[in-house]
PADOTI-958210 format. One record per atom (N, C-alpha, C, O): x, y, z; residue in three letters. Coordinates in steps of 0.02 Angstrom, whole numbers, plus 50000, padded with zeros to 5 digits. Layout:
XYZala;...
REM end
This chain:
489095630453821met;489285623953853met;489695619053802met;490165615453819met;489405619653731val;489695615753678val;490355617653681val;490685612453685val;490695622053681arg;491245624853652arg;491815623453709arg;492405622953694arg;491505622753791val;491885620953853val;492065615353825val;492645614153809val;491495610653817phe;491545603253819phe;492175599753752phe;492455594453764phe;492295602753699glu;492695603553639glu;493285603153659glu;493645598453642glu;493505608653702ala;494105610653727ala;494375605553776ala;494915602553773ala;493925605353820leu;494105599553869leu;494395591453854leu;494765587753886leu;494045590853794leu;494305585453737leu;494835583553729leu;495155578653747leu;494945590153686leu;495375592753641leu;495945593053714leu;496405593553673leu;496115593153744ser;496555593953795ser;496825586653829ser;497375584353844ser;496215584753831leu;496385574453846leu;496795573553803leu;497355571853822leu;496685574253729val;496855569053689val;497585571253666val;498015567753639val;497625577853684thr;498435580553685thr;498915577453730thr;499465575753709thr;498685576253806leu;498925573353850leu;499175566253839leu;499745564653856leu;498675561553806ala;498985555153792ala;499345554453721ala;499485549053695ala;499435559553698leu;499815558353633leu;500735562353654leu;501245562253620leu;500625564653707val;501285564453746val;501465558753760val;501855555953721val;501235555353820gly;501165551553849gly;501455544153812gly;501765540253849gly;501385543153767cys;501305538953722cys;502115539453687cys;502375534753657cys;502365544753695gly;503105545053652gly;503455541353691gly;503365540453751gly;504105537753635glu;504605535053654glu;505165539953698glu;505345545153671glu;505435538353766pro;506025541753794pro;506635542353766pro;506885537653735pro;506965548453774lys;507565548453739lys;508135545953770lys;508205546453831lys;508715542353722pro;509045538153787pro;509715542953801pro;510045546653765pro;509765540853878leu;510465545253894leu;511215544053890leu;511555539853920leu;511425549653837thr;512115548253817thr;512595551553866thr;512585557053894thr;513085545353868val;513495548253917val;514375548153862val;514545544153819val;514735554153890asn;515515553853839asn;515815549553889asn;515865549953950asn;516055544353836ala;516495542453873ala;517335543553889ala;517625540053930ala;517565547453861ser;518135552053862ser;518245555753928ser;518755556953961ser;517505557453938ser;517765562354010ser;517465559754068ser;516935562054090ser;517775554954094pro;517545551954176pro;517165556954222pro;517285562954220pro;516765554454260pro;516715557554321pro;517195561954348pro;517775559854352pro;517085566554364ala;517385574154419ala;517525569154479ala;517055566254505ala;518185568154500gly;518315565954573gly;518415556854559gly;518345553154607gly;518545554454500thr;518865546954489thr;519245548654435thr;519255553154393thr;519585543354449ala;520375540754419ala;520225535254341ala;519855530354339ala;520575537554294ala;520395533754220ala;520815528954245ala;521395530954246ala;520735522754269thr;521405517254259thr;521225510854230thr;520635509654241thr;521495506554198ser;521535501754169ser;521755495354216ser;522305494654242ser;521095490254221pro;521425485054282pro;522175481154257pro;522425476754292pro;522425482954206thr;522935478354170thr;523585485054203thr;524175483354215thr;523385490554210ala;523965495754206ala;524495493654276ala;524255493454332ala;525105492454264thr;525725490554322thr;526185497654327thr;526305500254273thr;526345499654364gln;526825504354391gln;527585502454342gln;527765496654337gln;527875506654317pro;528615504054279pro;529155502254341pro;529205505054395pro;529415498454321ala;530145494354354ala;530725500354348ala;530905504654307ala;530905497954418pro;531455505454393pro;532025501854347pro;532005495854332pro;532545506654326ser;532895507154266ser;533545503354299ser;533555504554359ser;533925500454285ala;534415497854292ala;535075501654304ala;535505500154345ala;535085507054257asp;535615512154245asp;535265518954297asp;535455524454278asp;534905519054343glu;534795522254403glu;535425522054459glu;535705516654462glu;535645526654499ser;536055526454536ser;535845524454594ser;535285526154610ser;536245520354640tyr;535885515854699tyr;536465520254755tyr;536905523854731tyr;536395519354812ile;536675523854874ile;536645518454919ile;536085516054921ile;537085515454959ala;537195509555004ala;537705513955048ala;538135518055033ala;537475511655102thr;537745514655185thr;538065507955221thr;537825502355232thr;538685510655233gly;539075506355293gly;539715510455330gly;540015515855321gly;539745505555369pro;540395508955427pro;540895510355406pro;541015508055350pro;541325513955432val;542125513255407val;542535510555475val;542455512355533val;543005505755448val;543125501755461val;544115499855475val;544435503255434val;544405497355503val;545035496855490val;545085490055489val;544575486655491val;545785486555486glu;545975478655469glu;546155477655567glu;545905472955598glu;546455481255590asn;546805481155656asn;546395482355695asn;546145487855682asn;546115479455747gln;545605484155786gln;545385477355843gln;544935473155835gln;545825477955896val;545835471855964val;545675473256034val;545925478556052val;545335470256079asp;545415471456139asp;546135467156156asp;546335461856133asp;546395471056200val;547125469456230val;546915465456290val;546435467156325val;547375458656304gln;546715455356352gln;547465454356407gln;548055454756390gln;547145452756486ala;547755447956523ala;547955442056493ala;547545439056458ala;548465440056501gln;548765434056495gln;548995429156550gln;549265423556547gln;548815433056596arg;548985429156650arg;548665433156720arg;548355438456711arg;548735431356767glu;548185431756834glu;548795438756864glu;549415439056862glu;548475441756879gly;548995446756925gly;548645455456964gly;548055457056965gly;549125458856986ile;548845465257010ile;549275469556961ile;549855467756947ile;548925476456930val;549165480556881val;549475486256934val;549195490256972val;550205484756919phe;550655490056964phe;550815496056917phe;550985500456956phe;550845497956865gln;550905503056839gln;550455505356772gln;550775503056724gln;549985508056752val;549385511056675val;550105517156646val;550305521856680val;550305515656592phe;550455520256532phe;549975521356496phe;549785527156493phe;549685516856461gly;549385519456402gly;548565521556433gly;548325518456481gly;548175527656394asp;547685530756409asp;547055531756343asp;547165531256283asp;546705532556361thr;546225535656312thr;546355539656249thr;546265545756255thr;546515538056202gly;546465543956155gly;547235542856147gly;547345542256087gly;547715542456177gly;548615540156163gly;548675538556093gly;548285534456069gly;549065541056060val;549395537456015val;549975530756024val;550495531756056val;549885527256007val;550615521556032val;550935518455954val;550675518555898val;551345516655968arg;551825513655933arg;551905502755946arg;551855499856000arg;551995500655902lys;552045494255910lys;552535490655957lys;553155490455959lys;552105488155991gly;552615487056059gly;552745489056141gly;552915486656195gly;552515496056101gln;552615501556188gln;552145497356234gln;551715493156220gln;552375500156295leu;552275497156340leu;551365500356370leu;551295506256355leu;550885498056399leu;550335500856413leu;550215500556479leu;549955505056512leu;550465493756504ala;550385492456568ala;550755488056601ala;550965483356567ala;550915488356674leu;551265481456691leu;551305480056767leu;551485483056818leu;550995473056746leu;550675469356810leu;551385468656874leu;551975469656859leu;551225467256925asp;551465464956970asp;551995459456952asp;551725454256931asp;552635459256953asn;553025454756924asn;553785451756967asn;554235448356943asn;553715453957025arg;554265455157065arg;554335446657077arg;554815443957049arg;554035443757103gln;553985436157111gln;554345432357054gln;554875429257060gln;554035433157009leu;554305430056944leu;555175432656924leu;555585429756889leu;555205436756947leu;555855442656945leu;556395438056995leu;556965437456973leu;556255435457049ala;556465432857114ala;556675424857071ala;557235422357066ala;556165422657049glu;556195415557020glu;556825415656974glu;557285411656986glu;556845419656925arg;557015421656879arg;557835419456887arg;558225415656858arg;557865423656939glu;558805425056955glu;558875418356985glu;559415415956966glu;558455413057036ala;558445407457043ala;558585403556992ala;559115400757004ala;558375401756939ala;558255398756901ala;558965401156863ala;559355396356867ala;559185405156838arg;560005407956816arg;560475403556887arg;560765398456869arg;560485404356918ala;560885400556974ala;560865395556963ala;561385393156939ala;560445392356971arg;560415384156946arg;560555381956888arg;560835376556881arg;560385386056837met;560865385656763met;561535385156767met;561785380156742met;562085391156806arg;562585390756797arg;562825384756834arg;563315381456816arg;562435383256891ser;562875376956934ser;562635370956898ser;562985366256913ser;562135369256853ser;562195364456793ser;562665365056746ser;562965359956730ser;562755369156725gln;563305371356676gln;564095371056704gln;564615370556670gln;564025371456773ala;564635370656794ala;564735362356796ala;565205360256762ala;564295357256835asp;564445352156842asp;564565347356771asp;564945342656759asp;564005351156728glu;564065348456665glu;564985347056626glu;565235342156599glu;565245353156640lys;565885354556623lys;566425350656666lys;566975349356643lys;566225348756729asn;566475345356772asn;566595337256753asn;567145334556744asn;565965334256748trp;565835327556723trp;566285328056651trp;566565322756639trp;566375332556609glu;566495332356541glu;567205330156565glu;567365324256556glu;567695334856600ala;568255335056636ala;568485326856640ala;568925324156607ala;567945323156705glu;568025317756733glu;567925311556691glu;567985305756709glu;567735314056626ser;567465308856572ser;568305308256538ser;568555302656534ser;568605312856522arg;569225314456494arg;569715308956521arg;570045304456496arg;569585312256605val;570325307956642val;570055299956631val;570475295756616val;569555298756636ala;569265293256644ala;569555288156590ala;569825282656600ala;569445291156538gln;569595288656447gln;570565289056458gln;570925284656436gln;570765293856486val;571575293856470val;571875288256536val;572385284856523val;571575287756595asp;571495280356633asp;571485275156620asp;571775270956653asp;571025273556554leu;570795268156506leu;571425265856479leu;571755260656486leu;571515271356447glu;572135269556402glu;572975267556430glu;573395264556397glu;573065270056497arg;573615266756534arg;573475261556548arg;573935257556555arg;572615258956562ala;572625251556584ala;572755247156537ala;572895241356552ala;572725249056480glu;572685244356432glu;573495244156436glu;573695239056464glu;573895247656419glu;574395246556404glu;574845242756463glu;575265238356455glu;574675245256509met;574775241856580met;574505233956569met;574915229356575met;573875232756556trp;573625226556530trp;574115222256484trp;574265216356495trp;574335225856435lys;574755221756374lys;575295219956420lys;575365213856423lys;575635222556450ser;576325222456501ser;576355216556577ser;576805214756615ser;575555215156572gln;575385208956602gln;575645213456692gln;575875209856736gln;575545221456707leu;575585224756764leu;575005224056805leu;575105224456865leu;574255222856779ile;573925223456794ile;573345218056806ile;573555213656768ile;572815215856830thr;572335212256815thr;572025212356783thr;572195217656755thr;571535210356752lys;570895209056699lys;570605212756753lys;570855218256742lys;570275213456801gln;569725217456848gln;570075223356851gln;569755227656882gln;570595225056832asp;570715231456851asp;570665234856772asp;570385239956752asp;570955231156747leu;570545234956669leu;569905234556642leu;569725237356590leu;569585231356676glu;568855231856661glu;568615235656722glu;568005235156728glu;568835238356759his;568505242456828his;568665249256776his;568175252756766his;569315251456742ala;569465258056709ala;569025257856655ala;568835263556641ala;568745253056614arg;568175252556561arg;567635256756590arg;567415262156571arg;567465252756647tyr;566845255356673tyr;566485262056702tyr;565925264556700tyr;567265264056737lys;567375271656739lys;567315276556675lys;567085282256676lys;567565273356624val;567255279356564val;566665278356532val;566405282156491val;566485274056548val;565595272456519val;565275277456568val;565015282356543val;565265276556659ala;565005278756683ala;565065286456686ala;564585290256692ala;565725288556680gly;565695297656660gly;565445299456604gly;565235305156609gly;565355297056545lys;564875297256500lys;564235299156528lys;563905304356522lys;564135293556561tyr;563215293856566tyr;563155300856616tyr;562715305156607tyr;563535301056657glu;563555306656698glu;563545313656669glu;563185318356685glu;563955313356629ala;564085320956579ala;563395321056556ala;563045325656578ala;563105316556513glu;562545318056491glu;562005320356536glu;561595324856539glu;562185315156570arg;561375319056642arg;561425324856646arg;560945328656644arg;562175327056655glu;562385334756669glu;561995338856629glu;561645343356651glu;562035337556578his;561945342356493his;561105342256499his;560765347356496his;560825335056509glu;560135336756521glu;559755341456569glu;559305345356554glu;560065340056641ser;559895343556693ser;559785351256673ser;559295354856676ser;560545352456647ala;560795358756613ala;560125362756569ala;559905368356582ala;559895358556516arg;559295359256466arg;558775362256486arg;558485367156465arg;558635356956552asn;558035358756587asn;557985364256621asn;557415366556625asn;558475367356651val;558445372156693val;558545378156639val;558355383656660val;558735378056592glu;558565383456530glu;557905383656505glu;557565388556490glu;557755377356501ala;556805376656494ala;556385379156536ala;555845381556518ala;556595378856602met;556415382956661met;556435390656661met;555925393956671met;557035393356651leu;557255400156634leu;556795402356593leu;556365406356613leu;556805399956520gln;556515401456466gln;555675402056468gln;555415406856439gln;555215396256508ser;554635396556539ser;554575405256583ser;554155409556574ser;555075405156623leu;554945410256680leu;555025417756633leu;554645422356647leu;555535418356578glu;555555425156553glu;554895425656505glu;554685431356493glu;554595420756482leu;553905420756445leu;553405422256503leu;552985426456485leu;553335420256563glu;552915423356620glu;552895430956626glu;552405434656635glu;553615432556619ile;553785439256644ile;553665444756580ile;553575450856585ile;553675440956523glu;553395447056472glu;552665445556466glu;552365448456421glu;552355441956500lys;551595440656499lys;551315448856550lys;550795452056555lys;551925449256575thr;551525455056653thr;551665462056601thr;551255466656602thr;552135462456565arg;552125467456514arg;551575469256472arg;551635466456417arg;550965473656476ile;550515474956424ile;550835479456379ile;550995485156394ile;550935476556318ile;550935481056251ile;550605481656183ile;550265477556151ile;550815488256168ala;550325488356103ala;550395482556041ala;550965483456020ala;550125477656005pro;550265475855952pro;550355477255905pro;550715473955868pro;550015483955884phe;550235486355813phe;550075494555844phe;549915496255901phe;550195498855780glu;550355505855782glu;549575509555770glu;549285509455716glu;549295512855835gly;548685514255817gly;548665520055889gly;549115523155916gly;547835519655904val;547785524655961val;547355518556006val;547015513755987val;547545521356076val;547015518356149val;546345521256116val;546335527356113val;545835518256091gly;544985519256106gly;544595519456172gly;544165523156195gly;544995512456198arg;544865512056270arg;545155509956337arg;545545505256326arg;545145511556407arg;545525508756436arg;545035507556504arg;544725511556538arg;545145497856507tyr;544625496356556tyr;545095494556626tyr;544805491456670tyr;545695496056634val;546065494156706val;546435501356738val;546655506356709val;546395500256790arg;546845505656849arg;547355503856874arg;547475498056857arg;547815506356917ala;548215504056937ala;547995501857020ala;547735505957057ala;548125495757040gly;548035492557095gly;547595488057077gly;547625482657107gly;547175488957032gln;546925482457015gln;546865474656985gln;547065473256929gln;546615470757023lys;546845462257002lys;546415461256942lys;545845463156934lys;546815457756900val;546365452856838val;546515447556829val;547035445156854val;546155444556795ala;546125437356775ala;546355434956690ala;546295438156638ala;546535430456697val;546655427356615val;546175429356576val;545645426856594val;546095433456519gly;545555434356482gly;545225440556485gly;544745441856448gly;545525446056543asp;545185451856558asp;545365456256508asp;545925456256482asp;544835460656489arg;545155465656449arg;545375471156462arg;545005474556498arg;546035474356440leu;546425480756478leu;546345485756418leu;546265491556439leu;546345485356365phe;546325491156322phe;545925488256254phe;545705482756235phe;545935493956231trp;545615491656159trp;546025497656138trp;546075503356161trp;546375493756074val;546755496556021val;546745497155959val;546895492555921val;546575503155940thr;546335502055870thr;546715506555802thr;546865512555799thr;546775502255762ala;547405508255705ala;546975511755676ala;546435509255662ala;547095517655663thr;546955523155620thr;546865523255532thr;546495526755497thr;547335518455515ala;547535519555424ala;547735511655429ala;547935508655479ala;547595508555349pro;547235511855322pro;546475510655324pro;546275504855324pro;545865517855325leu;545195516355320leu;544675512455260leu;544675515255205leu;544385508255265arg;543885504255249arg;543155506255266arg;542885508555316arg;542945504355197val;542165505655195val;541825498155188val;542085495055141val;541355494755217lys;541035489055218lys;540345491455201lys;540105496955215lys;540075486355168phe;539205489955141phe;539255483055108phe;539695479155090phe;538415483555108thr;537965476855053thr;537765480255000thr;537605486155009thr;537745477154929leu;537285479654878leu;536685473054855leu;536635467454881leu;536405475154816pro;535785469654797pro;536245466254762pro;536775468454741pro;535945458454754glu;536325452854720glu;536165456854629glu;536655456054592glu;535675459854601arg;535905462154539arg;536625464754530arg;536825464554471arg;537095467254580phe;537565470554569phe;538155464554567phe;538755465754566phe;537915459254567leu;538535454754562leu;538745453154482leu;538405452454431leu;539305453054490gly;539685453254402gly;539715461454379gly;540035462654327gly;539435466254410arg;539425474654392arg;539915478254439arg;540095483854421arg;540145475554499ile;540415478054548ile;541055474854551ile;541015469154573ile;541855477454530lys;542265473354525lys;542695476854582lys;542625481754618lys;543255470654571lys;544025474254614lys;544315478354580lys;544415477154521lys;544515483954608gly;544865489654586gly;544445494654563gly;544635500554560gly;543825492654546gln;543255501154541gln;543575505354580gln;543965503554623gln;543435511554569glu;543335517254606glu;542665517954630glu;542285514354598glu;542385521354676leu;541775524054704leu;541965529154732leu;542525530354753leu;541165534454735glu;541325541054779glu;540825538054842glu;540305534754836glu;541165540554904val;540675541154975val;540955547254992val;541395551254973val;540425546355047ser;540345553655080ser;540145550955134ser;539955545155140ser;540195556955198ala;540275554655259ala;539395555255269ala;539085558955231ala;539115552355311ala;538365550855310ala;538005557155362ala;537405558655361ala;538455559755400ile;538205566055445ile;538595571755415ile;538625576755451ile;538985572355341ala;539145578055335ala;539195577255239ala;539745576855211ala;538665577255209glu;538785574655118glu;539385579555107glu;539755576855066glu;539575584155122asn;540105587555073asn;540715584655099asn;541235586955076asn;540765579755145gln;541405578555169gln;541635570955110gln;541745565555137gln;541655571355066lys;541655566654987lys;542545562754992lys;543095564955008lys;542345557554973his;543025555254968his;543195548754908his;542695545454896his;543645547254881met;543725541754824met;544055535954871met;544535536154910met;543495529554845ala;543655523454869ala;543845517254825ala;543535516754772ala;544335512454839arg;544365508754781arg;544245500654802arg;544495497054845arg;543795499854759val;543565492154785val;544055486254797val;544385484854747val;544185481954858ile;544835478454859ile;544465470354898ile;544775466354932ile;543845470054882gln;543525464654905gln;542795462554880gln;542355466954881gln;542685458154866val;541905458154830val;541725452254855val;542165448054848val;541115449954889ser;541245442754908ser;540765437554835ser;540275439054802ser;541145432154836pro;541095429554782pro;540175425954774pro;539895424154722pro;539885425954844val;539355423754832val;538675429254885val;538765433854925val;538055425954861val;537575428654890val;537335426654943val;537265420554951val;537125431354994asp;536735431255056asp;536055428755041asp;535625432655019asp;535915420955053ala;535195419055041ala;534745423355084ala;534165424455065ala;534985426055141ala;534365428555199ala;534065433055171ala;533465433155155ala;534625439055161ser;534585445955120ser;534675447855052ser;534545453255025ser;534935442055026gly;534945444854938gly;535515448754928gly;535505452254877gly;535945449154959thr;536445453954947thr;537215452354955thr;537355448955004thr;537725454454915ile;538465456054915ile;538795458654970ile;538645464254992ile;539235455354994glu;539635460755040glu;540265464354980glu;540525461054935glu;540375471154994val;540965472554952val;541115478355031val;540795481255074val;542085476955001leu;542265481555041leu;543085485155011leu;543545482254981leu;543035490555029ala;543365496054965ala;543755501755018ala;543505505055064ala;544095501555005glu;544765505255036glu;544865513355029glu;545095514054972glu;544835518555054leu;544855525755050leu;545615528255016leu;546175526955039leu;545535530554978ile;546085534054928ile;546535539154966ile;546275541955014ile;547035540354954gly;547305546555002gly;547305546555053gly;547185541455085gly;547435552455081pro;547395555455143pro;546775555755176pro;546335559255153pro;546705552655224ala;545965551155277ala;545685555855284ala;545075555355278ala;545975562555298gly;545685568955340gly;545405567355404gly;545625563855450gly;544765571655397asn;544375568955471asn;543955563355475asn;543525562255519asn;544125559555420trp;543735552755425trp;543945550055462trp;544555549955459trp;543615545755527arg;543895539955585arg;543525533855578arg;542955533655555arg;543805529655596pro;543405520655617pro;542665523955644pro;542555529255675pro;542175518355619gly;541675517955660gly;541055524155617gly;540445523455615gly;541335528055597met;540915532855550met;540625529455511met;540905524355492met;540005531055485ala;539505529455447ala;539525533255357ala;539635539155341ala;539415528355321ala;539765531955229ala;539255531055213ala;538875527455246ala;539025534555148asn;538535533955106asn;539185533455029asn;539675536855014asn;538845527354999ile;539365525254942ile;538845525354861ile;538345521954848ile;539125529454825gln;538635529454769gln;538815525854698gln;539255526954657gln;538415522254700ile;538505516654648ile;538115517554593ile;537505517454600ile;538485518754510asp;537935519454459asp;537775513354438asp;538185508854434asp;537025512754421gly;536745507254392gly;537015503554334gly;536955497454325gly;537345508254291gly;537315506954235gly;538115502054224gly;538275497654184gly;538475505254280arg;539215501154275arg;539285491954270arg;539845489354267arg;
REM end
């Protein structure tokens, strides 16, 4: 019994000694972050893009001559000569408005002009006759063969003849101006191509009535082809006139071409922070057409 009591007492003492021991501190290796977390510094930032990186800009292929041909007077389309896709030369007739009334008025004006010119010549002759009569009257007055009133009558006749000749001269000029105005109106009935190119669209047909300002045709040149695009303002001063750039068609990267910068905007657009650049394609354009989208490669280090 004594031995059992001693063994129980020894066990209690042992447990008390173990419970009074100091706990061992937990150590964590700072160089090995927990799995699934990224070791990031609160002050770390992403690196800024280098100025030497290439930049790809996008812009349309344009031409300088591209315009809607509009009607300059009201009328009925008499005949259409140009059609969509047709190649035209400068001054080529695209359509004709009904001008029969104007042609008749022009013939009448020409007749009036001929009549005025004849009257002008007649009064010039009358004026010369009156001058001769005045000279004869002055000689007769010196010889006392006529009265003073007869001499004054001859003088007045000369003056009147000069005024009549001037009146007919101005009348002839007025008719000439009217004729010229009719010629201009007739010219407006002839719808012509303003420059060499192709007819992009046709808006009218024969028999259609048009008013002043109505669109009749859309004519566009086919050369020289240019690319218009914008660049960030950091390229201001690094892109210069005469610089050559590589451009490629947006729908076909293998269709590459060289272009020369012909214009650089001297100011920065405050709304977008960009500058506008215009470059002209060098050499034959090949399959390139106005309106296509192009990619322009800019070397940042240039």
